Structures are given as C-alpha cells and as structure tokens.
C-alpha positions in Angstrom: 0.0 0.0 0.0 1.4 3.4 -1.0 2.0 5.5 2.2 1.8 8.8 0.3 -1.7 7.8 -0.9 -2.6 7.0 2.7 -1.4 10.5 3.7 -3.5 12.2 1.1 -6.5 10.2 2.1 -5.9 11.2 5.7 -6.1 14.9 4.8 -9.2 14.4 2.7 -11.0 12.5 5.5 -9.8 15.0 8.2 -10.9 18.1 6.3 -14.0 16.8 4.7 -13.2 16.8 1.1 -10.5 17.1 -1.6 -10.7 20.9 -1.9 -10.3 21.6 1.8 -7.5 18.9 2.0 -5.5 20.8 -0.7 -5.7 24.0 1.3 -4.4 22.3 4.4 -1.7 19.9 3.1 1.6 21.4 4.3 3.2 21.2 0.9 2.3 22.2 -2.6 0.0 19.7 -4.4 -2.8 20.4 -6.9 -6.3 19.1 -6.6 -6.2 16.8 -9.7 -3.1 15.1 -8.2 -4.9 14.4 -4.9 -8.0 13.2 -6.7 -5.9 10.9 -8.9 -3.8 9.4 -6.2 -6.7 8.8 -3.8 -8.5 7.1 -6.7 -5.5 4.9 -7.1 -5.7 4.0 -3.4 -9.4 3.0 -3.9 -8.5 1.0 -7.0 -5.8 -0.9 -5.1 -8.1 -1.6 -2.2 -11.1 -2.4 -4.3 -13.4 -0.2 -2.3 -14.9 3.3 -2.3 -13.5 5.2 0.6 -15.8 8.3 0.6 -18.8 9.7 -1.1 -17.8 12.9 -3.1 -21.0 15.0 -2.9 -22.0 15.6 -0.2 -18.8 14.4 1.4 -19.1 11.4 3.7 -16.8 8.5 4.5 -18.0 5.0 3.6 -17.7 2.3 6.3 -14.5 1.2 4.6 -13.2 4.7 4.6 -14.1 5.3 8.2 -12.3 2.1 9.2 -9.1 3.0 7.3 -9.2 6.6 8.6 -9.5 5.4 12.2 -6.5 3.1 11.6 -4.1 5.7 10.1 -5.3 8.8 12.0 -3.1 8.3 15.2 0.0 7.9 13.0 -0.4 11.0 10.8 -1.9 13.2 13.6 1.1 12.6 15.9 3.9 13.1 13.4 4.6 16.6 14.6 4.6 15.5 18.2 7.1 12.8 17.5 9.3 15.2 15.6 9.2 17.5 18.7 10.2 14.7 21.0 13.1 13.6 18.7 14.3 17.2 18.7 14.6 17.1 22.4 11.0 18.0 23.4 11.4 21.6 22.3 8.5 23.1 20.5 9.4 24.4 17.0 6.3 25.8 15.4 3.2 27.8 16.4 0.1 28.4 14.1 -1.5 31.6 15.3 -4.7 33.4 14.2 -5.6 37.1 14.8 -7.0 40.2 13.1 -4.8 42.3 10.8 -4.4 45.1 13.3 -3.3 42.7 16.1 -0.9 40.9 13.8 0.6 44.2 12.7 0.6 46.3 15.9 1.1 43.9 18.8 2.3 40.5 17.9 5.7 41.3 16.4 7.1 42.3 19.8 5.5 39.2 21.3 7.2 37.0 18.7 10.5 38.6 19.3 10.4 37.9 23.0 9.2 34.3 22.6 12.0 33.7 20.1 14.5 34.5 22.7 13.4 31.3 24.4 12.8 29.3 21.2 15.4 30.6 18.7 14.4 28.2 15.9 10.7 28.9 16.3 8.6 28.8 13.1 5.5 30.9 13.0 2.5 30.5 10.7 0.0 33.4 10.8 -3.7 33.5 9.7 -6.2 36.3 9.6 -9.9 35.6 10.2 -13.0 35.9 12.4 -13.7 34.6 15.9 -16.1 31.9 14.8 -13.6 30.8 12.1 -10.8 30.6 14.7 -12.9 28.4 17.0 -13.5 26.0 14.1 -9.8 26.0 13.1 -8.7 25.3 16.7 -11.2 22.4 17.0 -9.8 20.9 13.8 -6.3 21.4 15.2 -5.3 23.7 12.3 -4.4 26.5 14.8 -2.5 26.4 18.1 -3.6 29.8 19.4 -5.9 32.6 18.4 -6.0 36.2 19.6 -9.5 37.4 19.0 -12.7 38.9 20.5 -14.2 36.7 23.3 -17.9 37.1 23.7 -19.0 33.9 25.5 -17.7 30.7 27.0 -15.7 28.9 24.4 -16.8 25.6 22.9 -16.0 22.3 24.6 -12.3 21.6 24.6 -11.2 25.2 24.1 -9.7 27.5 26.8 -9.9 31.3 26.9 -8.1 34.1 28.7 -9.2 37.7 28.6 -6.4 40.1 27.8 -7.7 43.7 27.4 -10.9 45.7 26.9 -11.1 47.7 23.7 -13.6 50.6 23.9 -15.9 51.2 20.9 -15.3 54.4 18.9 -16.8 56.0 15.8 -14.4 56.9 13.0 -15.2 60.2 11.2 -13.3 62.3 8.7 -11.0 64.8 10.4 -13.0 67.8 9.2 -16.3 66.4 10.3 -18.5 68.6 12.5 -19.3 65.6 14.7 -17.3 65.9 17.9 -19.5 63.8 20.2 -21.7 60.7 19.4 -24.7 62.4 21.2 -24.9 64.8 18.2 -26.0 61.8 16.1 -28.4 60.3 18.6 -30.3 63.7 18.8 -31.3 63.5 15.1 -34.6 62.1 13.9 -32.7 60.1 11.3 -28.9 59.6 10.8 -28.2 60.1 7.1 -24.5 59.2 7.0 -23.8 55.6 5.8 -22.5 53.3 8.6 -19.4 51.3 7.8 -19.0 48.2 10.0 -17.8 44.6 10.2 -20.3 41.7 9.6 -23.2 41.6 12.0 -21.9 38.5 13.7 -18.8 40.3 14.9 -18.5 41.6 18.5 -17.9 45.2 17.4 -21.1 45.3 15.4 -23.2 43.4 17.9 -22.1 45.6 20.8 -22.7 48.7 18.8 -26.2 47.7 17.7 -27.1 46.7 21.3 -26.0 50.1 22.5 -28.1 51.8 19.8 -31.1 49.7 20.9 -30.7 50.9 24.5 -30.7 54.5 23.2 -33.7 53.9 20.9 -31.7 54.7 17.8 -31.9 53.0 14.5 -28.8 53.0 12.4 -27.8 50.0 10.3 -24.7 49.3 8.2 -24.6 50.5 4.6 -21.2 49.1 3.9 -19.9 45.8 5.4 -16.2 45.2 5.3 -14.0 42.3 6.4 -11.4 44.1 8.6 -11.0 47.1 11.0 -8.3 48.4 8.6 -10.9 48.6 5.8 -13.3 50.5 8.0 -10.7 53.2 8.5 -9.8 53.2 4.7 -13.4 53.7 3.7 -14.0 56.5 6.3 -10.8 58.2 5.1 -12.2 58.2 1.5 -15.5 59.8 2.5 -17.8 56.8 2.3 -19.4 57.3 5.7 -18.9 56.9 9.4 -17.3 53.7 10.8 -17.6 51.9 14.0 -14.4 50.4 15.3 -12.4 49.9 18.5 -9.7 51.9 20.1 -6.6 49.7 20.0 -3.8 50.7 22.4 -0.9 52.6 20.7 -2.5 52.2 17.2 -2.8 55.4 15.2 -5.6 56.2 12.8 -5.0 57.7 9.4 -4.1 61.4 9.4 -7.5 62.4 7.9 -9.5 60.3 10.3 -10.6 61.1 13.8 -12.0 58.8 16.6 -15.1 59.8 18.5 -15.6 58.0 21.8 -18.6 55.8 22.6 -18.4 55.7 26.4 -21.8 54.2 27.1 -21.3 51.2 24.8 -20.0 47.8 25.9 -16.3 47.3 25.0 -15.0 44.3 23.0 -13.0 41.9 25.1 -9.8 40.8 23.3 -8.4 37.5 24.5 -6.6 34.3 23.7 -8.1 31.0 22.7 -6.4 27.6 22.5 -7.2 24.0 22.5 -6.4 21.1 24.9 -3.4 20.9 27.2 -1.4 24.1 27.3 2.0 23.4 25.8 5.2 25.1 26.9 5.2 27.2 23.7 1.6 28.3 24.0 2.2 29.2 27.6 5.2 31.3 26.6 2.9 33.3 24.2 0.2 33.6 26.8 2.7 35.0 29.3 4.1 37.5 26.9 0.6 38.7 25.8 -0.5 39.1 29.4 2.6 41.3 30.1 1.8 43.4 27.1 -1.8 43.7 28.1 -0.9 44.9 31.6 1.3 47.6 30.1 -1.7 48.9 28.2 -4.3 48.6 31.0 
C-alpha cells in the first residue's frame, strides 16, 4: 500500500473533502493530483473510501481513517520529541491590526526562548478561529471573546477595547450624542459583519438609546473601515486599539456608554510550553496597556 496515498486520504478525511484537503496539506500539491492518487488507493483496495458530494466516509473509509489517523496526527509531536522535546512551530490566528501592531514584539520575546521557532499566521473571524482550533489547524488565536468557548477550548481575557466612531477629520461631529439627537442619521454606517462583536455591541448600544442605524457598507477588517472612512464613504464603528494610530485624515469619537470588546486568547487542549510562553508575553503586554 502506497504510504503517500494514505497520507493524502488522511487529509481528505480529516478536512471533509479534496478541496479543503488541498488547502491544508503542508506542501504544494494540486487538486487533480490528490484526486488521482486517492482514486489509485481506492482501486488498489477495491473499495470506495468516501462519497464525493456531499462528502461522507463510507464504512471502509471510516475504518481506514481510524487506523491511520493516530500515526499522521502525531507526526509533529514525534518530531518535537526527537528534537529534544522543544516546540518548534506555532500556528496563530488574529485580526490584521493585532498581527501588525502587537504580535511582532511578542514573537521577538518568545523567540529568545525558542530561537528556531517557526511561525504561521492567519487572519480571520472569531467563529472561524474556533473551528480551526477544534480541527487542530491553529494552536492559538488572539480574538474577540464574547462567550464561554466551545468544549475543549480554553480562553483568557487580555484587554478591553472601547468602541469608537471613526469620522473624517474635518467632520462637524465631535460627540456621538450629536448623532443620537437626530430624527434620522443620514450618514452611511461602515461596519464589520453583523456576527462580529464590534457590530453586535454597537447595535445593542443603539437599541438601549432607541436609535436605528444599520450598516450600509460591510467590510472584512478594521483596517478597511478606516480606509473607507478616510475616503469619504461614511462613518465607521471600530475599537480603540492601544498605541494604534488612525490615518491622518480620520478622527476617533468615543462611545463611552457602549460595551467594549474583550480581546483575549483561545487555545485547545493541554497548554504546551510554547503556547504558555505566548500567553505570558501577551499578558505582560496587556498589563502595560491597562
């Protein structure tokens, strides 16, 4: 039996299909190659291992996956043990602004303890990070924490980020109350998707005030909110990130009566020495900003 074919089947079974497998295989390989080699494995065994659409393992595929999963899933752990038990890689997810403004210093400090550390970074949303952690595709995420994490995940609050409105620098709006006093707010609202903590906390605050104002422009990152405000597309709702500066032609207006966003860390399972090193560094950084 071809071991490489088994490895490809492991990724297909683990990630629920060939397309997702290709995205997560840690080396370059094209979808047709994966399809062809898994088909060769099925031909050799004389069985169908999975249903393609919708994806589902057959009984034979489930039996094979359960047999090979412990081997392929623990290869990184074995490599770590053979290297003397020292962790070598961390896969970390966070928003663009956190990756840019805060994590470089954290990485530098952790690398003093782990000089050969390899780092893999990924941008995304909180719900996406939870899923990636559960699938063991991330080791640690720095993200908004809104509720108790899913089973098997651990969380640690780091810092509260106050909500702010972003307006153009020459805007006549100097306090949010000027908007709440209007019968109708005409300016377009620029915000993250409705499922994000920033947008949810903002809409809950508006509801308490009896104000209706819904997003006209939905963007995928805090950076884009600032960009679109700077280009005159409307008013953005964002968070005040410690030591982060807004664009020269953008001004932040405080929202003191709105619930802040809690930024924290999420990780899965037993806390490794490397993950603990990152948590310690992030706690120290958060304390400096508090």
